[in-house]
N, C-alpha and C positions, 0 to 999 in steps of 0.2 A: 504494500500500500504506500502511495506517495505521501510524503510529509505534508501536513496541512499548511497552507500559506497564509498570508495576511488577510486575504478575503475570507477564508474560512474562520479565522479568529474573530474578525469583525462580525461575521454571521453569528457565531456563538455568543458574542457579547450582546448583540441586538436581540436575539431570542431570549437570552437569560433576563435581560432588563424587562422585556415584555411580560415574561412569566411572573417576575416578581411584582410587577404592577397589578397583574390580574389577581394574584394571591392576596395582595394587600387590600383589594377592594371586595374580596369575597366575604360572605357572612358565614359564621360557624353554624353547624347543624343545630336545629332547635327542637325538633319533634320527630315522632314516628312518621308523620306525613312527609317530612323532608326526604326520608329514605324511600318510602313507598311510592312517591309521586313519579310520573313518567318522565323520561329524559327529554331534553330539548330537541334532540335530533337523533336520527338513526343512521342511514347510509347517505353519504354526500358525494356528488359527482359534479365536476366543473364541465361546462360546455366546451366543444372542440376549439372555439376561438377565445374562450376565457371570459365571455361577456356575462354568463349566467352560472348560478349554482342551483342544482336540483337536490332537494333534501326530503327524505321521508320523516314524518313526524308521527309519533305514537300518541293516539288519543284514547288509549285503553283497548277497547275491542275493535277499533278501526284505525288503520294507518292511512294518512293522506300524503300527497306529494306536493311540496311547496317549491315554487321557482322564485329565486331572488336575483337581483342585480349584484354582480360581484363587487362593483365599485363601492356601493353604499349599503348593501344588504337590504335594499328595499324590496318588499314582497310584491311580485307581479301577478302571481296566480297561485291559488290553492286548489289542487285537483282532488275532488271528493267523489268517490264512487257511490252509487245508490245501494240500498239494501244492506248497509253496513259491510259492504265488501271493502277490502283493504288493497292498497297498492303494494304489490310484491316486488319483483325484480324490475328495474327500470334502466334505460340506456339512452344516451344522446345519439341520435341517428344522423344529425346534421348540426350545424352551429346554432340552430334555433328550433329544433324539433326533438321531441321525446317519444319514446315508446315504452309501454309498461304492461304488465299482466295483472290480473285480479286474483286475490286469494281470500279465503275465509279463515279468520283466526278461531282457534278452538280452545284457547286458554294458555296460560303462561308456560305450562309443561308440555305442550304439544306443538309440533310444527304446523304452521298454517298449510291448508291444502289449496292447490290451484284450482280455480273454477274452470279453466280452459280459455278464458277470455283475454284478448289483447287489445290495447288501445294506443292511439297516437294523438299527440296534441302539440301545438307550437308553444314556445316559452311564454308567450303573452296570453295563452288560452284560446287563440284562434285556430281554425281548422281542426277541431276535435273530430276524431274518426274512430269508431269501433271497428277494428280490423278483423277480429275473429269472435264469433258468438259461440257460446256453449249451448248445445241443445236446440239450435235454430238453423235455418238455411240462409246462407249468405248469397245475395244476388250476384256478387262478382264471381261466384263459383258455379254458375249455371245450374243452380238447384242442388248442388252436391251438399249432403249433410256433413257438418263438421262436428257434430255433437260428441262423437266418440274419439276424435283426434286430440292429441296433446302436442302442443307446440313449445319449443324452447329455442332461444336465440343462439346462433352459432357465431355470427359476425355482423358488426354494424357497417362494414365496408367503409373504411376511412376516406376513400377517394370517391365515394358515391353518396350524395346527400339525400337520395330518394329511396334507395332499396336497401334491404337487409337480407341476410341468409338465415333461414330457420330450419330446424330439424322437426319433423313431424313423426309421431309414433301413433300407430293405429292398431287395434286388436285384430288378430287373425283367429285366435282360439283362446280358450281359458288359460292356456299355458304360454302363449307367445304373442309378440307384437311385431308388426312390420315397421320399417323405418325408411323415411324418404327425406331428401334435402330439397328445399324450395327457395327460390328467390322471391321476396315479397316487396311490393310497392307500399310504402308507408303512407301514401296519400290516398290511393284508390283501394288498397287491400288486395289487388290482384296478385296472383302468384303463379310461378312456372317451375316445373320440376327440373332439378339438376342431376338426379340420380337416386337409386334405391340401394339399400343394404343387401348383401348377398344371402342373408337368411334372417330368421327371427331373432328378436332380443339383442339387437345391436345398437350401439351408438356410433356416430360418424364424426370424424375429424377432417378438417379441410387442409389443403396444401397452401403454399404461398400465393398461388393464383386464385384462391378462394373457390376451388373445386373440391367436391367430395373425394378424398384420397384414401382414407383409412376407415375401417370398420372394426370396432371392438365388440365381439359377440360373446355372450355368456349363456351358460346353462347350468342346471343343478339337478341332481337326482335325490329324491326323497323316498327312501325305502325303509320303512319301520324305524324311522328316527336316524338313519344313516345318511349323511349328506356328502355329496361329491360335487364341489363347485369347480367349473371349468371355464376357461376363456380361450378365445381364438382371435388373432389379429390378422386382418386381411388388408391387402393393398390393391388399389384399383389403377389400371392403366387402360390403354386403348383396346386391349383384348378382354377386359373384364376384371373380376376380382381374383386375386391370388393369395393363398394362405402363407403368411409370414411366420407365425408363431402359434403353437397350440400347447396349452399348459399340460394337457394329458400326456403328450409325448416329451415335451421339453422340460417339464417340471417347474416352469416359471410362468407367471402371469405378466404379459407385456402390454402396456397401455400407452397411448399417445396423449401427451399433455396438450401440446399445441405445435403448430408449425409457424415459425416467426417469418417476418417480412423478407429476411435474407435466405429463406429456405431451410434453415436449421430445424430439424425435427427433435423436439424435446419429448422424452418418454420416461416412464417409471417401470421398474422391474421388481416383481414381488415373488419370493419363493414360498410364500404362505407360512413362513416361520418367523424370520426377522422382519422389522419394518422395511418397506419398499425403498429401493435406491432410486436416485434421479440421474438421468444422463441424456445422451443423444443417441439417435437411431440412424444407422446407415440403411436407407431404404432399399438399396440394391441387393445387399447381402442379408439384411435383417439383424446385423450385429449391433449390440447395445454397448455403448461406451459409458461407463459410470463416471459421474461428476461428484456425486455426494451420497453418503449413506451414514445414517446414525444408528448405533447399535440398540438404542432404547426407544426412540420416538420416530413417528412418521413426520414428513414435511407437512406443516400446517398452513404455510403461506409461501408464495413465491414473490420475489422482488424483481420486477422486469424493468429493463431500461425504458425510458420514456419514448424512444423511437420503436419500441416493441420488437427489437431485433435480437435481444440478448437476455438470457437469464442471468441477472446480476448476483442474486443471493437467494437463500432459502432460510426459512424459520422452522425451528423445532421447539417442542414444548413438553419435554419430559417433566420438568419442573417449571421454573421461570423461562420465558421465551429466550431462545438463543439464536443469534443470526450468524450465518456463515456466508461470506461473500465468495461466490464460486468463480467470478470473473473480475478480478481486481484491476484488470487493465482498462476496463470500460470507464469512461468519464463519470457515469452515474454512480459507480461504486464509490468514488471519492466524495461525491456529493452526499450520498447516503451516510457515509462514515462521518462527514462533517456535521450533518444534522443529528445523528445519533450521539455524537460527542456533545452537542449543545444541550441535549436533554438526557444527561447522564442518569442512569438508573431507571430510565423509562423506555418504553417500546415505541419505535418510530416506524411509520408506514407511509409509502407513497400511495395514497388511497385513490387518486385520479390525477389526470394532467391534461393539458391542452394538446391539440394535434401537433403543434410544433415543439412541444416539450419545454417551453419556456416558463410556463406557470404550473406549479405542482401543488395540489392539496395535500398537506402533510398532517397525518393523524398521529397524535401522541397520547399514550395512556400508561398507567402503571397499576400496581396493587392499590395505591392510595389516590390515584388520579382517574376520575371517571371518564375523562377524555377531553381533548382540546383539538381544535382545528386551526391550522395556519396556512396561509397562501405564500408559497415561496416563489420569488421572481428571480429567474436566472440572470436577467440583465442587470438588476440592481444588487443581487446577492443578499437580499433581505427577506426575512420572513415576517409577514403581517398576521397578527392574531385575528381570527374570525369569530369563534364562539366556543363556549364550553358546553359539554353534554349535561352536566348537573351543576349549574353556577352557584347553588346554595351551599356547596361544600368547599372547605379549605383543605388542600392536600395535606398540609402539615398537621392537621387535627385528626386525620383518619388513622385507622388501624393498619398495621403492617402484616404482610402475608409471607410466612416462612415455608418455602418448599422443603419437602423431606422425602426420603425413600427408605423402605425397610424390606427385609426378606421375610416372607410369611412362613408359617409353620411347615408348609410343604415345599419350600424352597423357591417360590416365585418372587421376583422383584416387582414391587408395586410402588407407586408414587402418590403423593398427596400434598396437602397444604394446611398449615396451621395459622389461623388469623389471630393475632395477638393485639389486645386493646391498646390504644394509644396511651403512652406514658407508663405502661406496665413493663416489668422486667421479665414477663413471660413465665413466671414460676407460680406453682400451686394455685392455679386459677380454677374457678368453676368453668365447666366446659360443656358446650353443645356439640355433639357428634351429628354431622349434617350430610348423610349420604345423598348422592345425586340420583336423578331419575334415569330411566332407560329400561333395563340396565345395559342392553347391548348397543354400543355406539356412542351415546352421550358421554361427557366427561366434565370434570371441573377444571378450571385453569387459574392462572395467577392474576388475571385482570381484575379490576375493581368489581366487587360484587356487593350491591346495595344491601342484600339480605344479611350476609355475614358481617358487613360493616355495621348494620343496625344492631345485631346481637352483640358485637364487640363494643359498641358505644354504650351498652348497658353493663359492661364489665365481664362479659363471657369470652373465653377463648373459643374458637370454632374449628373443629376438625373436619376436613373434607378428604375423602379417599377415592382415588381412581383405582377401584377394585378390578379384578379380572372381569372382562366383558366391556370395560370402558374403551372408548375410541381413542385414537392417537398413538397407540403403542404397537400397531401391527395386527395383521389378520389373526395370527395364532393367539395373541393375548385377548383379542375381541371374542374369538370363538370359544375361548376357555370359560366364558360366562354362561354358555348354554347349559341348561339342566343343572345349574349351580345356584339358583336363587336362594335356597335355604341352607346351602352348605358352604361351598368355596367362597362365594361373595361375602356371606356373613362372617366367615372366618377372617377374611381380609379386613373387614371393618373392625372386628374385635381385636385383631392383632395390632392394627394401627392405634386403637384406643389404648391398648396396653403399652405401646411405644410412648404415647403422650404421658401416661402415668409414670412409666419407668424413667423417663427423662426429666421428670419434675415439672412438666408444664401444667398438668392437670391434677387437681385435688381428687383423689380416688373416691372420696365421699360426696362429691358434688359434680356428677356427670349425668346429663340427660341426653336424649337422642330425638332428633326431629328431621323429617324429610317429606318431600312431596312426590307423588306418583310412585315409581318403584322405591324412592326414598321413604315414602309412607309405609310401604310394605316392610322395608328394613327396620323402620322405627318400631314395628311390632314384632318382627321376627328376631332381630338381634337380642332383645331382652329375653326371649325364649331360649336362644342358644347360649347366652351368657348370663345366667341368673345372678343377680346381685351387683352387676357391673353398672347398671343405669338406675337412677333414682326416679326418673319419670320419662314419659314418652309422649310425643305429639305427632299424630299421623294426619297428613294433609293430602287430599285427593288420592288416597292410596288404594292399592290392590290388596285384598286380604283373603280372598278365596280363589284358588286356581280354577276349580271346576266352573265357577261363575264366569271366569275369563273366556271360557269356551262357549258360553251361552249368551252373554250380555255385553253390550258395548259395540263399538265400530270395528274392532279388530277381527272378530270371527265372521263379519259380514262379507269378506272377500276370500277368495281362494288363497291369495298370497298371505293374508292375515292368518288363516288356518294353518298354512305351512309354517309360519313363524311360531305359532303357539305349539305346534307339535315339536318343532326343533328345540324350542327353549324350555319346554316342560315335559317332553316325552308323551307317552300314551298310557302310562301306568297310573290308574286312578288312585292306588294306594300311595304312590309318591305325591300326587296332587294333595291328598289329605295331609301328609307329613309336612308339606311345604306351604300350608295355608294357616296363617295366624288365627283366622276365625275358627278353625277346627281345633286349635290348641290354646284357646283363650284362657283355660284354667291355669296355664303355665305363665301367664302374664300377671305378675304379682306386684306391679308398681302402679302409681297413678297414671291415668291415660286421659288425653284429650283428643278429640277427633274433629276434622273439618272437611267439608266436601262442597262441590258446586252442584246445585240442583239440576243444571243443564249439561252436566259432564257426560259426554258420550264415549270417552276413552276409558275412564274408570267410573262407571255410573254410580250415583249416590247409594244404590242398593248395596254396593260393596261396604261402604261406611256403615250403613244401617245394620247390615249383617254382623259386622264386627262389634257394633254397639250392643246388639241383642246378645251376642255370645259372651261378652264381658259381663253383662248384667246376670245372665244365667250362671256364670262362673263365680258370682259373688263379688265381682270387682267392677261395679258400674263406673263408666268414664265420669270424670269431674264435669264434663260438658261435651256437647256436640253441636257444631255449626253446619247446617246444610243451607248454603246461601242461595237465595233465589236469584235468577238471572246470570249466575256465574257458571263457568265451564271448568276445564281442566287446569285450574290455576286462576286466581281472581284477577280481574282487570280493573274494576271500579276502585278508585282511590279511597272512597269512604269505606268500602267493604274491606279493603286492605288494612286500613287503620284499625278497624274493628278486629280483624283477624290477629294482627300482630300485637295489639294492646292486650287482647285475651291471652295470646301465647306468652308474652313476656310476664304478665301477671302469674300465669301458671308456673313458668320456670322460677320466678321469684319466690313463690311459696315453697318450692321444693329444694332448690339449690342456691337461691339468693344471690343474684348479681349485685353489683355495687350501686346501681342506679335504678330508681323506680321506673316502671314501664312507661309512664307518660311523660317523663322528664328527660331533658337533654343531659348528656354527659358533661361534667364540669371540666373546664379547660385546666390543664396541668401547667 
């Protein structure tokens, strides 16, 4: 890496001064509402010529798309979809036109689902156009029904302000879907085919000329709980599709990440054991050249050059984020290093940039910083502050997050995070164990977490564990969570709790457990598996009966959902009973509180009601139960959140006593 010059030092000074002025004007947190309120912005993208910013804004159960002038942040247009639909993914398709899809939110613990609809609109709100309707007929398609098709954007075509390239998937059978690539006009909605995949269940990647060039096709066998996941990589030429790689014979999964403007094909290679490596692909021979591989964690983010020709760096997150610059010779590598140096101890990302690469939206966050946005100008070498995600917080008053790793009782290496209250020495604290949802795929990370910060602001240490099954650590680690809901996963949570006690962080007599969704399941199952370890438990939108999972909710409504349930729980009903807290309520001998959303379709409120009845029958009635009207799989309404967390903190306070009453702010130290 080249030594930073005077310009870089000036940049660091300018940014540091800006940060200090922001912190000086911020207000300290004052209430539970400060923590549970929605952030000021979500995703932010600058327009190709830098004139506008497009920003998603969370309004609870609906996200809207706001367009602002970059110069003065004046709002030009707020795009709101009808019927409480939210704006999902969005893209600038020209210097003054946006394209976005519609999603429906299902609660804070569930991914929104796409409705299938796509829209386009100019920055000032003119020329609005519904491009794709879900369940209707589009006049531009000569009566062709698009109700069963699913569109995703592949490329905005930097040199074409009117068209984009999209991938279309359409069902062929209950087990497979066809894939087609189309060019779409963002004004008229008309589209034309560029090619189809060679078989079912494929995704397509483009070449430098924006033609469909690669198809990554997958299949799986499900026979009595045994799963065999296979992938094949095909390359297309004038003669058609040719097989380049097959995991069945080659023993490795090869996937194309992207083809850059200079023709370099970046790919990943996964042997199904260790986390995937990243490299380049020789398309003539199929040879993979490795650029980066981490022994513990998958790549969580890519840092691309602003001309989109080069992979500059990669990010991994076994614990705190770690950046590896894989091409230090590129000018953007020095720029990234300069900005990272200006925000020491924080994570920096090029979140978007103009077409000429002269203006870059820089995102900055940390364990104590909810997020800040800056506009970096290459011509001036200065970074201008734009906005904060949660302006009510001062970074220096927030809790710190300590990454850790342990070896479990069966020899598996797992990672996690311990949030330590501000001003604490991190010793002998009351602690909340907070398992995440999922369990297969989601994970906890080091970034600012308003919920753990709220708990820490009331004097509690918070333990989060990326148990087996969590995402980010490779396919083998993720697959290890299947059929381990009540055994291996709970062992990981319990072993991490023992680590916190053994290292003096937690007071063994003052530990409670709380989580949502699968975390709610663990909040009832872990106390069954480790009697006496926890003094109380709070289950939120949880699953408590495995048999009910196969009968109620949205998961068993689809064949893919039923396959998931069979894979993660097996087919032995005796095992279902053993792994259901509601069937083992007599073993829960500590105070319990339960909460659910009345409209939850992922874990219906009947799960919580069954757990409640089972505890009553066992002689340990919960201290309370909230079934909140209007809420789904995780509460959105701020007033309902205030009620939930006030109740929760009062409950914890009664049993393990934090240092601050539930409704009061933490005192500054």
